BALUMKE-339139 format. One record per residue: residue in one letter; x, y, z of N, C-alpha, C in turn. Coordinates in steps of 0.001 Angstrom, whole numbers, plus 500000, padded with zeros to 6 digits. Each point is the difference from the previous one (the first is absolute). Example, Ala and Ser with C-alpha at 12.3 -4.5 7.8 and 13.67 -1.06 7.14 Angstrom:
2
A513190494310507800499110501190500000500900501200500000;S499650501050499280500820501190500060499230501090500730;
***
This chain:
328
X500858498805500000499142501195500000500889501238500000;X500102500751498899500885501150499940499555501095500948;X500926500826500359499729501062500956498850500887499526;X499080500297500959498856500882499767498974499435499029;X500107498718499663499039499424499066498618499878500613;X499921499944501339498718499748500659499051501171499911;X500547501228499913499143501176499950499084500067501205;X498707500208499752499040500067501092498986498865499900;X500405498891499447499110498863499820499882499213501301;X498809499929500615499867499248501250500276498512499842;X500004499525498745500300498598499750501456499785499602;X500845500994500269501431499815499755500496498821500820;X500977499263499505500470498806500727500438500282501432;X500598501185500223500444500364501353499589501446500273;X499365500207501145499640501345500448500644500254501343;X500638501154500126500556500450501272499063501044500604;X499536499756501220499243501000500757500955500507501071;X500576501179499772501119500456500817499583501154500898;X500088499772501309499688501030500971499255499426501191;X499930500756501097499414499474501241498510500252500168;X499357500709499051498582500325500162499142498784499642;X499451499353501025499311498720499809498760500132499123;X499260501090500128498806500156499175500374499986498521;X501043500736499630500404500068498599500528498644499523;X500730499302500873500473498660499645498805499079499746;X499021500039500894498821499153499839499251500318498712;X499996501268499613499318500365498758500750499491498776;X501322500025500062500787499442498893499703498512499869;X500033499300501133499717498560499989498589499738499487;X499035500778500479498610499821499575499815500214498512;X500699501016499455499873500282498572500580498863499157;X501113499429500451500609498874499275499058498798500019;X499459499696501168499097498849500123498744500205499159;X499451501218500023498798500287499213500262499833498512;X501157500500499540500339499875498575500202498534499621;X500639499242500881500239498591499709498689499227499932;X499091500279500915498723499286500010499082500451498878;X500192501236499533499241500432498831500450499224498770;X501297499703499941500530499221498870499722498519500158;X499965499536501254499766498578500270499318499880501366;X498687499779500025499271499919501281500530498920500936;X500710499016499456500526498914500827501413500254500510;X500432501247499921501344500344500462500239499528501435;X501134499354500203500401499511501321500838501081500676;X499525500521501147500692501077500710500633499450501268;X501279500232500165500713499605501213500617501261500616;X499475500412501151500481501192500700500870499532501157;X501309500140499840500949499477500986500257501066501065;X499695499715501261500200500989501068501466500251500262;X500331501072500731501408500253500343500632498784500664;X501165499601499490500701498853500553499468498661499533;X498989500013499156499370498751499582500678499303498840;X500902500690499319500684499393498859501293499357500484;X500063498694499899501164499244500460500824499525498805;X501272499661500228500827499490498894499337498810499326;X499904500061498686499406498920499231498521500152499722;X499315500836500777498546500116499816499625500815498767;X500888500868499531499686500795498813499804499095498787;X500841498992499856499861499065498878498643499308500045;X499584499632501201498716499323500139498846500929499644;X500091501261500438498927500951499743499872500338498517;X501124500055499310499989500445498603500013498857498992;X500025498766500473500031498870499067498701499917499213;X500045499551498753498799499934499160498912499122500624;X498756500429499833498866499252500526499496498998498968;X499414498907500481499394499015499093498846500610499221;X499372501016500605498834500610499358500357501265499223;X501274500353500009500523501113499188499336501333500303;X499512500197501260499402501293500308501099501027500304;X499623501259499869500928501084500305500279500019501512;X501187500495500381500351500091501411500413501422500362;X499650500398501218500514501240500574500646499638501331;X501278500317500132500742499733501227500366501342500625;X499545500243501221500290501251500706500955499688501148;X501130500666500021500980499815501067500038501279500831;X499535499924501226499972501161500898501351500166500696;X500329501260500318501236500328500733501207499315499375;X500139500170498699501092499329499283501371500431500506;X500072501192500592501292500476500511500506499153501162;X499104499216500625500396499193501150500322498549499641;X499941499667498728500285498613499600501458499644500280;X500233498740500366501352499529500256500825499918498731;X501288499831500177500923500048498858499713498899498979;X499631498803500471499714498913499062498757500302499168;X498975500566500648498773500350499287500258501142499026;X500795500977500421500340501113499106500722499490498761;X500888499057500197500723499419498852499019499369499012;X498992499277500528499004499371499137499139501056499304;X499630501038500720499182501065499405500765500741498903;X501260500275500236500814500681498994500104499163498726;X500156498695500163500060499121498826498651499975499296;X498914500030500780498670499926499397499674501265499204;X500258501187500572499623501239499294500779500147498697;X501165499371499924500777500051498758499373499131498920;X499222498981500410499350499108499042498670499515500577;X498994500883500012498717499651500638499238498932499213;X499165499256500723499218498933499379498849500577499183;X499700499375498900498893500438499157498671499741500718;X499096500979499912498689499848500602499965500274501486;X501109500441500565500078500305501429500362501464500194;X499297500661500908500299501385500351500533500007501424;X501175500535500191500612500106501322499928501444500461;X499469500215501207499973501328500606500902499983501221;X501010500846499990500909500128501129499677501295500738;X499501499885501229499754501179500835501251500263500821;X500615501137499760501297500325500605499897501373500642;X500446500126501245499869501267500717500907501084499458;X500952499649499141500951500988499521501150500144500995;X500887500948499760501126500169500903501140499069499672;X500987499990500904501222499245499730499829498503500207;X499127499613500930499846498578500301499386499275498805;X500660498940499567499493499236498868500116500707498670;X500881500997499910500114500789498775500508499171498824;X500764498963500282500536499180498909498871499348499204;X498948499600500684498859499407499308499291501046499144;X499835501205500552499392501078499216500827500279498749;X501295500111500176500871500309498854499906498919498933;X499934498735500428499918498907499031498681500046499237;X498904500268500701498698500066499339499931501190499047;X500549501126500436500002501178499128500841499756498754;X501162499382500185500864499706498858499307499079499010;X499176499092500516499285499061499130498798500641499328;X499688501263500375498911500708499333498656499862500672;X499990499704501301498729499835500707499199501295500007;X498699499857499950499098501146500186500123500461501454;X500071501297500227500176500524501356498931501046500307;X499395499867501176498980500951500446500426500538501361;X500082501318500115500408500630501251498864499949501021;X500322499606501222499024499925501096500559500713501224;X500551501181499777500633500749501079498953500610500925;X500417500263501235499158500733500927499783501420499472;X498777500483500158499703501380499593500230500889501213;X501164500615500083500383500751501199499647501477499930;X499783500519498801499729501438499857498503500249499921;X499532501082500631498565500325499935499464500080498579;X500810500548499081499553500130498612499792498630499362;X500831499027500375499858498640499456498711499351500504;X499713500186501286498781499413500554498757500683499437;X500096501315499755498881500713499389499751499467498591;X501076499781499252499859499450498646499403498593500056;X500363499238501012499451498650500158498489500060500205;X499542500875500879498565500124500268499251500416498731;X500542500960499291499360500448498757499903498845499002;X501072499219499908500009498870499062498980498939500407;X499817499792501320499012499023500469498603500402499558;X499670501266500133498677500463499584499832499903498483;X501072500328499252499916499890498535499775498557499593;X500720499078500634499855498586499686498580499524500282;X499383500546501050498632499636500348498965500706499127;X500481500866499101499082500714499118499262501127500685;X500597500563501049499342501055500754500808501291499954;X499269501105500137500623501317500037500075500473501444;X501179500461500412500189500507501362500772501311499944;X499607500960500801500675501294500008501352499888500706;X500850500980499727501305500061500658499831500084501512;X499066500851500452499777500152501438499511498699500623;X499183499243499281499517498713500519501154499024500179;X500899499957499026501145499090500095500902500373501168;X500210501289500193500837500438501122499311499715501336;X498693500213500041499261499731501235500048498516500349;X499951499155498981500074498557500248501368499624500568;X501049500590499465501338499748500533500108500458501449;X499440501164500295500051500515501375499253499084500960;X498893499428499526499165499179500871500526498577500155;X500535499437498913500356498581499986501470499777500327;X500878500884499535501429499816500243500717499506498758;X501172499382500185500870499672498866499999498529499617;X499308499154500754499986498579499672499238499770498692;X500672499423499011499386499867498675498807499056499995;X500050498949500807498848499092500039498770500724500525;X500179500796501051498866500724500558499512501071499031;X500918500662499324499601500999499008499236499351498849;X500510498875499516499322499307498905498615499542500422;X499893499495501237498705499559500512499035501168500116;X500502501145500470499139501178500142499518500490498637;X500893500030499018499611500423498652498949499054499423;X500211498705500185499049499010499506498640500162500666;X500002500253501308498748500170500728499241501229499506;X500702501117499855499350501223499527499469499819498579;X500782499335499153499567499777498619498751499132499943;X499915499008500896498871499071499974498744500559500666;X500191500844501012498867500397500841499457501390499720;X500614500742499090499544501367499730499721500184498514;X499336501090499695499716500353498607500491501410499724;X500215500290498718500438501339499626501459500236500342;X500414501252499898501383500367500307500271499848501489;X501109499376500316500402499839501399500721501265500429;X499379500739500918500607501240500458500360499895501474;X500471501104500558500459499999501383498867499683500968;X498793500446499675498857499738500880499694498501500067;X500134499318498866499754498547499988501034499294500868;X501267500385499865501047499397500814499742500250501479;X499580501222500336499735500331501401498870499159500561;X498994499719499162498864499202500464500448498595500378;X500925499440499227500418498622500238501150499884500995;X500923500951499974501232499811500759500277501054501060;X499155500984500098500121500948501097498748499958500853;X498854500008499363498752499866500737499567501290500654;X498890499952500708499458501170500670500674500180501347;X500034501253500459500688500302501248499358499295501182;X498681499751499912499318499418501158500512498593500319;X500251499211498997500411498617500243500524499398498715;X501276499651499952500583499463498779500351498537500165;X500198499346498865500422498610500031501331499833500707;X500868500996499907501293499893500647499886500078501518;X498988500720500485499766500003501441499509498625500466;X499142499399499207499561498631500298501215499071500031;X500865500134498998501173499132499907500935500196501187;X500234501253500408500896500251501126499513499305501264;X498692500020500216499442499343501181500074498481499869;X499722499490498803499992498552499797501391499403500181;X501017500623499390501343499426500099500572500130501404;X499396500875500814500415500117501400499254499022500898;X499095499208499408499275499009500764498806500538500766;X499573501211499689498880500629500719498704499698499241;X499537498783500164498907499479499182498720500814500124;X499540500217501220498723500689500206500034501409499424;X501093500708500251500104501362499484500073500004498472;X500731499028499436500107499926498543498642499727499363;X499225499110500616498665499708499466499086501217500100;X500087500724501100499192501210500137500375501041498962;X501305500163499774500467500962498997499592499544498599;X500012498678499781499586499465498706498540500357499709;X499132499767500975498574500292499787499782501478499728;X500740500853500688499865501437499762500539500365498610;X501110499383499621500570500272498675499004499653498902;X499354498853500124499005499603499002498801500940500027;X499631500449501200498837500879500133500214501339499317;X501251500494500006500264501297499382500419499866498540;X499946498759499460500215499828498566501352499503499569;X500821499541500928501306499455499600499793498765499124;X500759499894498931499878498877499076500557498717500625;X499278498888499930500534498733500532501344499615499397;X500162500260498696501271499651499361501152500806500587;X499728501272500326501030500834500604500379499522501386;X499020499502500757500279499502501344500848498733499928;X499663499096499078500812498799499834501427500384499636;X500139500956499095501334500436499602500769500539501200;X499335500835500827500671500574501165500446498912500969;X499136499012500232500366498887500882501209499243499450;X499972499713498704501117499268499377501285500815500075;X499904501313499793501185500852500084500589499976501399;X499121500021501011500479499960501376500720498711500321;X499440498884499543500633498705500270501311499878499232;X499992500416498724501242499910499209501094500869500602;X499624501176500512500990500892500613500672499316501176;X499233499257500790500575499262501118501008498974499491;X499626499259498964500913499012499444501269500618499445;X499867501127499330501167500639499385500957500553501056;X499454500668501016500856500566501043500639498886500823;X499246498941500269500510498898500823501168499287499324;X499997499931498671501052499271499284501121500909499500;X499908501298500287501035500943499555501252499856500857;X501105500460499453501279499962500708499936500937501208;X500092499435501185499879500810501219501219500878500239;X501071499723499274501196500809500173500010501273499178;X499003500181499135499959501186499149499636501236500803;X500539501131499595499618501266500624498545500313499643;X499278500707500897498582500289499744499756500664498638;X500845500946499626499803500695498725500193499052498820;X501017499112500091500241499042498926498866498987499911;X499517499572501174498891499051500017498746500623499397;X499754501257500299498836500689499447500076500043498480;X501187500273499466500169500031498542499829498609499407;X500549498999500667499936498626499493498559499509499920;X499197500311501025498629499500500057498993500955499372;X500439501213499657499066500955499411498959500491500986;X500368500065501264499090500478501049500628501207500697;X499194500948500452500557501078500817500438499439501352;X501018500610500637500505499481501281498928499858501073;X499045500933500032498971499920501036499152498740499834;X499779499592498743499196498801499772500762498754500430;X501306499976499749500797498857500432499944499872501519;X500102501125500707499913499964501469498653499445500446;X498926500413499331498670499527500385499852498507499714;X500504499552498847499904498580499656500778499159500996;X501154500488500439500785499249500978499223499812501306;X499216500991500376499180499857501193498870498988499757;X499437500021498783498885499117499685500434498539499845;X501256499761499593500413498651499619500355499113501183;X500030500539501203500351499194501164498986498875500180;X500492498782500019499114498856500160499631499325498689;X500199500690498874499713499385498700501085498972499667;X499618498985499256500950499000499504499902499939498475;X500984499359499395499951499839498541498777499218499567;X499681498937500742498804499218499673498744500829500178;X500007500864501016498835500858500222499763500947498848;X501082500569499463499880500878498834499413499232498824;X500499498783499765499506499186498883498520499672500168;X499593499634501230498594499667500226499109501225499819;X500462501154500472499211501219499856499827500368498532;X501069499896499223499909500332498571499090499027499269;X500019498730500397499099499031499393498539500362500278;X499714500398501243498635500404500344499586501245499223;X500943500911499789499686501228499267499791499718498515;X500694499014499460499770499625498605498565499495499822;X499520499230500965498614499534499949499036501169500112;X500300500948500893499134501167500160499978500849498740;X501160500130499356500069500794498774499099499410498918;X500043498672499874499127499341499021498530500197500378;X499710499930501288498610500115500445499422501384499722;X500776501058500290499464501346499805499934500373498524;X500661499209499146499935500258498558498983499108499295;X499157499330500792498902499272499387499942498521500269;X501080499435500566499986498561500240499161499625501214;X499742500962500889499184499752501193498745500845499978;X499016499607500795498719500711499965499921501194500915;X500857500107501005499900501062501002501383500600500252;X500344501103499309501316500610500174500288500409501441;X498984500517500703500220500437501382500407498820500892;X499329498872499821500332498813500791501404499511499651;X500346500032498712501339499585499578501066500885500629;X499719501294500081500952500921500617500137499740501495;X498883499730500653500065499704501435500858498763500260;X499796498982499187500806498780500150501487500304499772;X500283500863499024501393500339499706500632500756501161;X499259500933500573500520500770501136500286499072501178;X499068499094500278500200499049501097501218499114499727;X500161499571498752501134499144499646501325500730500181;X500063501252499546501238500774500135500301500261501469;X499005500467500728500216500300501417500364498737500780;X499490498873499564500289498746500680501437499543499851;X500705500492498982501400499643499808500937500937500759;X499462501135500454500844500971500703500346499484501390;X501157500401500466500478499654501342499997498496500257;X500216499226498918500163498558500135498738499239500213;X498818500637499885498742499274500216499650499233498758;X499225498919500138499567499165498871498484500026499907;
***
């Protein structure tokens, strides 16, 4: 495969997804799989987790099938592969198997650079998946999300969404998708405020603050008032999910980082990090996972899968509060 022959073809024999932004990596992988299945619905997809590729297993994964179906092999965290596996990957990218698409997800940087260099020299298709660290980059991302959804959003609306949601691309993408699905007409600042800021009397974020602190009765009371004054159920679910995710992100962050550096890394103002640290006492990793699972069910319910959005929200609040301070 001569250098640069792959162009932007998602069915190129080898695709490099280079960078640490997981959402963008997942989208590259998703686009490759979608293109492969469009060409062959029986495409065999093997998504190898970090550390899952062992010496000799690449030959097995890429060997021709008796049924001659197309294959997609995804190797996560390729920069962490051992030397024997890297040697096999370097040999493979130089002469990829016909009918097989290999996706190498690589964080970039110096670690594992020899594999990147070998794939690039062989002409692999490369897609950048870098972190969007500049405000202008994140603003462009939000605008692109709305364009992709076929919706028009004002500049002020996009900025307001960034102010309300923060810098996490998954949360931004989810917010854009929610607004695109649940609203009509041009998305302006008022629409964003309705979903992600709420009314002064009682907002979804106030409900979330009480729930993640384990204050069940108060959270339920605030929830009922929020619904009474017109807060959108979808906005409340989003606020609850944001609160739980914030706990997970702060809990797993490097505790040795300076407060200012940590704030930049997580895309949160320092005051919010301090508040989350107070809220996270007693939470566990399993508790975060269980709370997010309950919120996923609530999100589906308030979007039509359930008959009573208010009841679904009450159950979600109880579930979140029940995980706080180590309670089950």
